[in-house]
KEKE-3310 file (N, C-alpha, C; in steps of 0.2 Angstrom, whole numbers, plus 5000, padded with zeros to 4 digits):
npx = (5240:5249:5264:5277:5288:5303:5313:5330:5342:5358:5361:5365:5358:5357:5362:5352:5339:5331:5325:5320:5306:5300:5307:5303:5289:5287:5292:5284:5272:5275:5274:5282:5282:5289:5302:5319:5329:5345:5354:5368:5373:5383:5395:5413:5425:5432:5434:5442:5435:5430:5441:5449:5442:5446:5440:5429:5420:5415:5398:5397:5402:5399:5403:5402:5406:5398:5392:5382:5380:5380:5369:5357:5347:5345:5345:5351:5341:5330:5330:5328:5316:5308:5310:5304:5291:5289:5290:5279:5270:5272:5270:5277:5290:5306:5319:5336:5349:5365:5381:5394:5410:5428:5443:5448:5439:5433:5419:5412:5408:5405:5396:5393:5393:5382:5372:5371:5368:5355:5350:5348:5338:5328:5325:5320:5309:5301:5301:5298:5304:5318:5324:5340:5346:5352:5348:5348:5343:5330:5319:5312:5300:5294:5282:5274:5264:5267:5278:5277:5268:5276:5287:5280:5277:5289:5299:5298:5310:5319:5328:5334:5336:5345:5348:5351:5357:5352:5359:5357:5355:5361:5352:5354:5357:5344:5335:5323:5313:5304:5313:5310:5305:5316:5324:5336:5348:5362:5366:5372:5372:5378:5390:5382:5385:5390:5390:5378:5362:5352:5337:5332:5327:5323:5323:5331:5343:5360:5370:5374:5381:5387:5385:5380:5373:5373:5366:5358:5361:5357:5343:5342:5341:5349:5342:5345:5339:5335:5339:5327:5317:5316:5324:5336:5334:5347:5352:5364:5374:5384:5379:5380:5369:5368)
npy = (4609:4618:4627:4633:4644:4652:4667:4671:4683:4693:4710:4727:4741:4754:4752:4744:4750:4757:4747:4738:4736:4731:4719:4712:4711:4705:4692:4688:4687:4676:4667:4665:4667:4672:4682:4684:4696:4700:4714:4721:4734:4741:4737:4738:4733:4724:4708:4692:4685:4696:4705:4707:4716:4731:4743:4744:4752:4752:4754:4764:4762:4748:4731:4730:4742:4753:4768:4769:4777:4790:4790:4787:4797:4799:4800:4792:4792:4794:4782:4772:4775:4773:4759:4754:4758:4749:4736:4737:4736:4724:4711:4699:4701:4701:4710:4708:4714:4713:4712:4706:4705:4706:4702:4714:4723:4727:4728:4715:4706:4692:4682:4668:4664:4671:4665:4652:4656:4660:4648:4641:4649:4647:4633:4634:4642:4633:4633:4627:4626:4636:4649:4655:4669:4684:4702:4707:4697:4688:4675:4664:4655:4643:4634:4636:4646:4648:4645:4635:4626:4622:4616:4605:4598:4591:4576:4568:4565:4574:4587:4599:4612:4617:4632:4639:4653:4668:4682:4699:4717:4729:4734:4748:4754:4756:4765:4771:4762:4747:4734:4721:4725:4726:4721:4719:4707:4695:4686:4674:4658:4656:4645:4631:4626:4637:4649:4645:4646:4642:4633:4626:4612:4614:4606:4595:4601:4604:4612:4628:4636:4649:4646:4633:4619:4608:4593:4581:4568:4551:4547:4560:4571:4582:4593:4598:4609:4613:4628:4633:4629:4632:4646:4660:4677:4688:4704:4712:4716:4728:4735:4746:4755:4767)
npz = (5162:5174:5176:5185:5178:5176:5173:5174:5176:5175:5177:5172:5178:5172:5159:5154:5156:5147:5140:5148:5152:5141:5138:5149:5148:5135:5138:5148:5141:5133:5142:5154:5171:5182:5188:5191:5194:5194:5200:5195:5196:5204:5201:5200:5196:5183:5179:5173:5158:5152:5153:5143:5135:5134:5133:5141:5154:5169:5173:5163:5150:5139:5135:5121:5117:5119:5124:5136:5146:5142:5134:5141:5149:5164:5182:5197:5206:5198:5191:5200:5205:5194:5193:5204:5202:5191:5197:5205:5196:5189:5197:5198:5197:5204:5211:5214:5223:5217:5222:5223:5232:5231:5240:5242:5242:5230:5219:5210:5195:5193:5186:5185:5198:5202:5195:5202:5215:5212:5208:5220:5226:5217:5219:5232:5230:5223:5209:5193:5180:5173:5163:5158:5153:5145:5145:5132:5125:5117:5119:5107:5099:5087:5084:5095:5106:5119:5132:5142:5136:5125:5133:5138:5128:5125:5128:5144:5149:5146:5153:5151:5140:5127:5120:5104:5094:5085:5078:5079:5075:5086:5100:5104:5092:5087:5094:5091:5090:5095:5103:5098:5085:5077:5063:5055:5053:5056:5042:5041:5049:5066:5073:5080:5092:5099:5112:5118:5127:5141:5146:5160:5170:5186:5198:5194:5191:5196:5195:5188:5174:5163:5150:5150:5159:5173:5176:5187:5183:5180:5170:5164:5151:5139:5128:5112:5102:5085:5077:5073:5079:5094:5100:5103:5100:5098:5102:5098:5089:5080:5067:5059:5058:5064)
capx = (5245:5252:5271:5281:5293:5306:5319:5335:5348:5362:5361:5367:5351:5357:5363:5346:5333:5327:5323:5318:5299:5298:5309:5299:5282:5288:5293:5277:5267:5277:5272:5286:5278:5293:5308:5324:5334:5351:5356:5375:5375:5388:5402:5418:5431:5431:5439:5440:5434:5429:5447:5452:5439:5449:5436:5424:5420:5409:5393:5397:5403:5398:5408:5401:5409:5392:5392:5375:5379:5378:5362:5352:5347:5342:5350:5350:5334:5324:5330:5326:5309:5306:5310:5299:5284:5289:5289:5272:5265:5273:5272:5281:5297:5310:5326:5341:5356:5371:5387:5399:5416:5434:5446:5451:5433:5431:5413:5414:5402:5403:5390:5392:5391:5375:5367:5370:5364:5348:5347:5346:5331:5323:5323:5316:5303:5298:5301:5299:5310:5321:5329:5345:5348:5354:5342:5348:5341:5323:5317:5307:5297:5291:5276:5270:5264:5268:5284:5274:5266:5282:5291:5275:5277:5295:5300:5299:5317:5323:5329:5338:5335:5351:5346:5356:5355:5352:5362:5353:5358:5361:5346:5356:5356:5337:5331:5317:5308:5305:5318:5307:5304:5323:5324:5343:5351:5367:5362:5375:5371:5384:5391:5377:5388:5393:5385:5371:5359:5348:5331:5333:5323:5326:5324:5336:5349:5364:5375:5372:5386:5385:5382:5379:5371:5375:5360:5360:5363:5352:5340:5341:5344:5350:5339:5349:5335:5337:5338:5321:5312:5317:5331:5335:5337:5352:5352:5370:5379:5385:5378:5381:5363:5367)
capy = (4608:4624:4626:4639:4645:4659:4669:4674:4687:4698:4715:4733:4744:4760:4749:4741:4753:4759:4741:4733:4734:4727:4713:4708:4710:4700:4685:4687:4685:4670:4662:4666:4670:4674:4685:4685:4701:4702:4720:4722:4741:4744:4734:4743:4729:4719:4702:4686:4685:4703:4709:4709:4722:4737:4749:4743:4756:4750:4760:4769:4759:4741:4727:4732:4749:4757:4772:4770:4783:4796:4789:4786:4803:4798:4799:4786:4793:4793:4775:4768:4777:4769:4752:4753:4758:4743:4731:4737:4734:4717:4708:4693:4703:4702:4713:4707:4718:4708:4716:4702:4709:4702:4703:4721:4727:4728:4724:4711:4704:4685:4680:4661:4664:4674:4659:4647:4659:4660:4641:4640:4653:4643:4627:4636:4644:4628:4634:4621:4627:4643:4651:4660:4673:4691:4707:4709:4691:4687:4669:4664:4648:4642:4631:4637:4653:4648:4641:4629:4621:4619:4611:4600:4594:4587:4570:4569:4563:4580:4591:4605:4614:4621:4636:4642:4660:4672:4688:4705:4723:4731:4738:4755:4757:4756:4767:4774:4757:4742:4729:4716:4727:4726:4716:4718:4701:4692:4681:4667:4655:4655:4638:4629:4625:4643:4654:4642:4648:4636:4633:4620:4609:4616:4601:4591:4604:4604:4618:4632:4640:4654:4643:4626:4617:4601:4590:4576:4562:4547:4548:4567:4572:4588:4594:4603:4610:4617:4635:4634:4626:4637:4649:4667:4683:4692:4711:4715:4718:4735:4734:4752:4758:4772)
capz = (5167:5176:5178:5187:5173:5178:5169:5178:5172:5179:5173:5175:5177:5167:5153:5151:5158:5141:5136:5153:5152:5135:5139:5154:5145:5130:5141:5151:5136:5131:5148:5160:5177:5188:5185:5196:5190:5198:5198:5197:5194:5208:5199:5198:5194:5178:5179:5169:5151:5149:5154:5136:5132:5138:5133:5146:5159:5173:5174:5158:5143:5140:5131:5114:5117:5119:5130:5138:5151:5138:5130:5146:5153:5170:5187:5201:5210:5193:5189:5206:5205:5188:5194:5210:5198:5187:5201:5207:5190:5187:5204:5197:5196:5210:5209:5219:5222:5216:5223:5226:5233:5232:5247:5242:5242:5224:5217:5204:5191:5195:5183:5187:5205:5203:5193:5207:5220:5210:5208:5227:5227:5213:5222:5238:5228:5219:5202:5189:5175:5172:5157:5160:5147:5146:5143:5125:5122:5117:5117:5101:5098:5081:5084:5101:5108:5126:5134:5146:5131:5122:5137:5139:5121:5125:5132:5151:5151:5144:5158:5149:5133:5125:5114:5099:5094:5079:5080:5077:5076:5093:5103:5104:5085:5085:5099:5088:5089:5100:5101:5094:5078:5074:5058:5053:5057:5053:5038:5042:5056:5069:5075:5084:5099:5102:5115:5120:5133:5143:5150:5163:5175:5192:5202:5191:5190:5202:5194:5182:5171:5159:5143:5151:5166:5175:5179:5192:5180:5178:5163:5162:5144:5136:5121:5108:5096:5079:5077:5069:5084:5099:5100:5106:5096:5102:5099:5100:5083:5077:5059:5055:5057:5069)
cpx = (5249:5259:5273:5287:5296:5311:5324:5340:5352:5363:5363:5361:5352:5358:5356:5339:5328:5323:5319:5311:5297:5301:5305:5292:5282:5288:5287:5272:5269:5276:5277:5282:5282:5300:5313:5329:5339:5355:5363:5378:5381:5395:5407:5425:5429:5437:5437:5440:5434:5435:5450:5448:5441:5445:5430:5425:5414:5404:5392:5397:5403:5403:5408:5403:5403:5392:5385:5374:5377:5371:5356:5352:5343:5347:5348:5343:5329:5324:5327:5318:5305:5305:5305:5292:5284:5287:5282:5268:5266:5275:5276:5289:5301:5317:5330:5347:5361:5377:5392:5406:5422:5437:5449:5445:5430:5424:5414:5407:5400:5397:5388:5390:5383:5370:5366:5367:5357:5345:5345:5339:5326:5320:5319:5309:5299:5296:5302:5304:5312:5325:5334:5348:5349:5348:5343:5346:5334:5322:5311:5306:5293:5284:5272:5270:5265:5274:5282:5272:5271:5286:5286:5275:5284:5294:5301:5306:5321:5322:5332:5337:5341:5349:5352:5353:5355:5354:5359:5357:5357:5354:5348:5357:5349:5333:5325:5312:5309:5310:5316:5305:5311:5323:5331:5346:5357:5365:5366:5374:5378:5384:5386:5379:5390:5388:5378:5369:5354:5342:5331:5328:5326:5328:5330:5343:5353:5369:5373:5379:5383:5381:5380:5376:5373:5368:5362:5360:5356:5349:5339:5344:5344:5347:5343:5344:5338:5335:5332:5315:5311:5324:5330:5338:5341:5354:5358:5375:5379:5385:5378:5375:5362:5363)
cpy = (4615:4623:4633:4640:4652:4661:4672:4677:4691:4704:4722:4738:4750:4757:4746:4744:4755:4753:4736:4731:4730:4720:4708:4706:4705:4693:4683:4684:4678:4665:4661:4669:4672:4677:4687:4689:4703:4708:4721:4729:4744:4741:4740:4740:4724:4714:4697:4688:4692:4708:4711:4715:4728:4743:4749:4748:4755:4755:4765:4766:4751:4737:4728:4739:4754:4761:4774:4775:4789:4796:4789:4793:4803:4797:4793:4786:4791:4786:4771:4769:4773:4762:4750:4753:4751:4737:4731:4735:4727:4714:4702:4695:4704:4704:4712:4710:4712:4712:4712:4706:4704:4704:4710:4726:4729:4724:4721:4709:4697:4682:4672:4660:4666:4668:4654:4649:4659:4653:4639:4643:4649:4637:4629:4638:4639:4630:4628:4621:4635:4644:4656:4663:4680:4696:4709:4702:4690:4680:4668:4656:4647:4640:4632:4644:4654:4643:4635:4624:4618:4614:4605:4595:4589:4580:4572:4568:4569:4585:4598:4606:4619:4625:4639:4649:4663:4679:4694:4711:4725:4735:4746:4758:4758:4759:4770:4768:4752:4737:4724:4718:4728:4720:4714:4712:4699:4686:4674:4664:4654:4647:4636:4628:4631:4647:4652:4645:4642:4638:4626:4618:4610:4611:4596:4594:4605:4610:4622:4636:4645:4651:4636:4625:4610:4598:4584:4569:4557:4547:4555:4568:4580:4589:4599:4604:4614:4624:4637:4632:4631:4640:4656:4672:4687:4699:4714:4718:4725:4734:4740:4756:4764:4778)
cpz = (5168:5178:5180:5183:5174:5173:5175:5174:5177:5174:5176:5173:5172:5160:5150:5153:5152:5138:5142:5153:5146:5135:5144:5151:5140:5133:5145:5146:5133:5137:5154:5165:5183:5185:5191:5192:5195:5196:5200:5195:5198:5206:5197:5197:5189:5179:5174:5162:5148:5150:5148:5133:5136:5138:5138:5152:5164:5175:5169:5151:5143:5135:5124:5112:5116:5125:5132:5143:5148:5135:5135:5150:5159:5176:5192:5204:5204:5191:5194:5206:5200:5190:5200:5206:5194:5191:5204:5202:5188:5194:5204:5196:5203:5208:5215:5218:5222:5216:5226:5227:5233:5239:5247:5242:5236:5222:5210:5200:5193:5193:5185:5194:5206:5200:5198:5213:5219:5210:5215:5228:5223:5216:5228:5236:5224:5212:5198:5184:5175:5166:5160:5154:5149:5143:5136:5121:5123:5115:5112:5100:5092:5081:5090:5103:5116:5128:5138:5141:5127:5126:5138:5133:5121:5129:5139:5153:5150:5150:5157:5142:5131:5119:5110:5098:5086:5081:5076:5078:5083:5094:5103:5098:5083:5091:5097:5088:5094:5098:5096:5086:5074:5069:5055:5057:5053:5049:5039:5049:5059:5071:5081:5091:5102:5106:5117:5126:5135:5147:5153:5169:5182:5197:5200:5190:5197:5201:5188:5180:5166:5152:5144:5158:5167:5179:5184:5189:5179:5171:5161:5155:5143:5129:5118:5101:5091:5080:5073:5074:5090:5099:5103:5101:5100:5098:5101:5095:5082:5070:5055:5054:5062:5066)
residu = (PHE:TYR:MET:ASN:ILE:ALA:ILE:HIS:THR:VAL:PHE:ILE:LEU:LYS:GLU:ASN:ILE:LEU:PHE:LEU:GLU:GLU:TRP:ILE:ASN:TYR:HIS:MET:LEU:LEU:GLY:PHE:ASN:LYS:PHE:TYR:LEU:TYR:ASP:ASN:SER:LYS:ILE:ASN:LYS:ILE:LYS:GLY:TRP:ASP:GLU:LYS:ASN:THR:HIS:ILE:LYS:PRO:GLY:GLN:VAL:ASN:LYS:TYR:ASN:ILE:ASN:TYR:ASP:LYS:ILE:VAL:ASN:MET:ASN:ASP:ILE:GLN:MET:ASN:ASP:TYR:VAL:LYS:LYS:LEU:CYS:ASP:LYS:TYR:LYS:CYS:VAL:GLU:ILE:ILE:GLU:TRP:SER:PRO:MET:ASP:ASN:LYS:GLY:ASN:ILE:LEU:TYR:ASN:GLN:LYS:GLU:ALA:HIS:ASN:HIS:CYS:LEU:LYS:LYS:LEU:LYS:ILE:ASP:LYS:VAL:ASP:TRP:CYS:ALA:SER:ILE:ASP:MET:ASP:GLU:TYR:ILE:THR:ILE:THR:ASN:PHE:ASP:ASN:ILE:SER:LYS:TYR:ILE:SER:SER:LEU:SER:PRO:SER:ILE:GLN:ASN:ILE:ARG:MET:GLY:GLN:ILE:LEU:PHE:ASP:SER:ARG:PHE:ASN:ASN:LEU:ASP:LYS:LEU:VAL:THR:GLU:ILE:THR:ASP:SER:TYR:THR:ASN:ARG:ILE:ASN:ARG:GLY:ASP:GLY:ASN:LYS:ASN:ILE:PHE:ASN:VAL:GLU:SER:THR:ILE:LYS:VAL:ASP:ILE:HIS:SER:VAL:THR:THR:ASN:GLY:GLY:ASN:CYS:LYS:HIS:HIS:VAL:PRO:ALA:VAL:THR:GLU:ILE:TRP:PHE:ASN:HIS:TYR:LYS:LEU:ASN:MET:GLY:ASN:ASN)
# end
């Protein structure tokens, strides 16, 4: 049984370009066959939750205080050329410019709005399921080598999978290796309810938030698997391995 299973993310190109192809290729091998990448590179105004991170500089320093602008030695022309070649190589990748503005002309992040903009595209494109994760997050399944096989093993009443996470050392502390080769992780499990990310049935979903989705009721169930069944590795910590 073939399923269209997509990944959606909102990202800043310069922050993620060193890891972009690995992230795409990894999830393709896991069975995802469509990628909706919302490029928020033009952001110039931080609002909401991230306002407390005063060190953030749009296009330069991320919320983990990593100055990726110094690390990535590529200009806009080089990056755009790289992305064009990547899209030619991986025909399943669609990059959408995401530059929402406020009434003063500031370009915002608006991640939640991006998720719901994408939900409309997913329904039009007749995608069956979609994972909504970030580019420093890699989905892992214990007993299946393919996301389609895993979803097919679940009860048909399950319409959303709430994945927990395991925290790993930052990608930027390990530029000499693949992200998936990073082994240093936080040994204590974080609260199972914190920072969940979702793989949701598109037809049954009416709203997508950053850490939750709303389904259309009825007999739709949300599956909360153990972090030994399916989860995502989150490569974000600064564990001192610079």
